[in-house]
C-alpha positions as CSV (number, residue, x, y, z in Angstrom):
1,M,75.4,70.4,124.4
2,T,74.9,68.2,121.2
3,D,77.6,68.3,118.5
4,P,75.8,70.8,116.3
5,D,75.5,73.0,119.3
6,T,79.3,72.7,120.1
7,A,80.1,73.4,116.5
8,L,77.8,76.5,116.4
9,A,79.3,77.8,119.7
10,V,83.0,77.3,118.4
11,T,82.1,79.1,115.1
12,Q,80.2,81.9,116.9
13,A,83.1,82.4,119.4
14,S,85.5,82.9,116.2
15,V,83.0,85.3,114.7
16,Q,83.0,87.3,118.1
17,N,86.8,87.4,118.2
18,Y,86.8,88.8,114.7
19,F,84.1,91.5,115.7
20,A,86.2,92.4,118.7
21,S,89.6,92.7,116.7
22,S,87.7,94.8,114.0
23,I,86.2,97.1,116.8
24,E,89.8,97.4,118.4
25,T,91.1,98.5,115.2
26,L,88.2,101.1,114.6
27,L,88.7,102.6,118.0
28,S,92.5,102.8,117.9
29,S,92.4,104.5,114.5
30,E,89.6,106.8,115.6
31,A,87.6,105.9,112.7
32,D,84.8,108.1,111.8
33,Q,81.1,107.3,111.7
34,I,81.3,106.5,107.9
35,A,84.1,104.0,108.6
36,W,81.9,102.3,111.3
37,E,78.7,102.1,109.1
38,E,80.8,100.6,106.2
39,W,82.2,98.0,108.5
40,T,78.9,97.1,109.8
41,A,77.3,97.0,106.3
42,S,80.2,94.8,105.1
43,V,79.5,92.4,108.1
44,R,75.8,92.5,107.5
45,L,76.3,91.7,103.7
46,S,78.8,88.9,104.3
47,S,76.7,87.4,107.0
48,E,73.7,86.7,104.6
49,E,71.3,84.5,106.5
50,T,73.2,84.2,109.7
51,W,72.8,88.2,110.0
52,F,69.1,87.7,111.3
53,R,69.7,84.3,113.0
54,C,72.7,85.2,115.1
55,N,75.4,87.7,113.8
56,A,73.5,90.9,114.3
57,F,72.9,89.8,118.0
58,L,76.6,88.8,118.5
59,L,77.8,92.1,117.0
60,A,75.5,94.0,119.5
61,H,76.9,91.7,122.4
62,T,80.4,92.6,121.2
63,V,79.8,96.2,121.0
64,G,78.1,96.2,124.5
65,R,81.3,94.3,125.9
66,F,83.4,97.4,124.8
67,L,80.8,99.7,126.1
68,A,81.0,98.1,129.5
69,C,84.4,99.5,130.2
70,R,83.9,102.9,128.5
71,A,81.9,106.0,129.4
72,P,80.6,109.0,127.4
73,L,83.2,111.6,126.5
74,S,81.5,114.2,128.5
75,S,80.8,113.6,132.1
76,I,77.4,115.4,131.6
77,A,76.4,113.2,128.7
78,R,74.2,110.4,129.2
79,R,73.7,107.0,127.3
80,D,70.3,105.8,126.0
81,P,68.5,104.0,128.8
82,W,68.1,100.9,126.6
83,I,71.8,100.8,126.0
84,D,72.6,101.0,129.6
85,A,70.2,98.1,130.3
86,F,71.7,96.0,127.5
87,V,75.2,96.8,128.8
88,S,74.1,96.0,132.3
89,A,72.8,92.8,131.3
90,I,76.1,91.7,129.5
91,V,78.1,92.8,132.6
92,A,75.9,90.7,135.0
93,G,76.0,87.8,132.6
94,D,72.2,87.7,132.5
95,R,71.9,86.0,129.1
96,R,68.2,85.8,129.3
97,A,67.9,89.6,130.0
98,E,70.1,90.3,127.2
99,L,68.0,88.2,124.6
100,V,64.7,89.8,125.8
101,L,66.3,93.3,125.5
102,W,67.6,92.4,122.1
103,S,64.2,91.1,120.9
104,S,62.3,94.2,122.2
105,A,64.9,97.1,121.5
106,P,62.9,100.3,120.9
107,V,62.9,102.2,117.5
108,E,61.1,105.4,116.7
109,N,59.1,103.8,113.9
110,P,56.2,101.8,115.3
111,L,56.0,100.0,112.0
112,A,59.5,99.0,111.8
113,N,60.3,95.3,111.6
114,D,63.1,93.5,113.2
115,A,65.6,94.0,110.3
116,V,65.1,97.8,110.8
117,R,65.4,97.4,114.5
118,Y,68.7,95.6,114.2
119,S,70.1,98.5,112.1
120,A,68.9,101.2,114.4
121,V,70.1,99.5,117.5
122,L,73.5,98.8,116.1
123,W,73.8,102.3,114.9
124,S,73.0,103.6,118.4
125,L,75.4,101.1,120.1
126,C,78.3,101.9,117.6
127,T,77.7,105.6,117.9
128,A,77.8,105.3,121.7
129,L,81.0,103.3,121.5
130,R,82.6,105.7,119.0
131,T,81.8,108.7,121.3
132,S,83.1,107.3,124.4
133,R,86.3,107.2,126.5
134,P,87.9,104.3,128.1
135,L,87.6,103.4,131.7
136,D,89.6,101.0,133.7
137,G,88.2,97.6,134.2
138,A,87.9,94.1,132.5
139,R,85.8,93.7,129.4
140,P,83.1,91.2,129.8
141,G,83.6,87.9,127.9
142,L,82.1,86.5,124.8
143,Y,78.4,85.3,124.4
144,P,78.8,81.7,125.8
145,D,75.8,80.0,124.3
146,P,75.2,79.2,120.8
147,V,72.5,81.5,119.4
148,W,70.3,80.6,116.5
149,F,67.1,82.7,116.2
150,E,64.1,81.5,114.4
151,V,63.0,84.3,111.9
152,D,60.3,84.8,109.3
153,D,60.8,85.9,105.7
154,A,60.9,89.5,106.8
155,G,63.7,88.8,109.3
156,D,61.4,89.2,112.3
157,L,62.2,87.2,115.5
158,Q,59.7,84.2,116.1
159,E,59.0,83.4,119.6
160,V,60.2,79.8,120.4
161,G,58.3,78.6,123.6
162,D,59.3,80.9,126.4
163,E,62.4,82.2,125.0
164,Y,64.0,83.8,121.8
165,A,66.7,81.6,120.2
């Protein structure tokens, strides 16, 4: 890893720890949907350019870490299959699958760009987390690699070689 990569990884670990601390506070206070949306919006606005390049993905990873040791409130409720696949990739430590799932997350609007996709996916992840119950088990760790997506002016991911990032 080069020095800029090391610096990016250290900074992103700090960001992920902030996200985890904030999520723990939201969960312990049983915050409503509005509080979750306001918190996510504040993270989005304070992130500026880094929202598209890394913070949206790192927030999704962090929420997924919490979902890995939680279940729907009702035993008959089911999670969205994409959320299950994303959380499964996190639990398995399959970083490639996690990046591919992030870059291809489904949305109802076929004309939606990645900026809309990020918002929709994070809303779904946060809703699943907010309406879940804790399970026993260890929470998966931080995303270990530095992440810096190439994006166009609209905030859409640009493929770099065979991978995203």
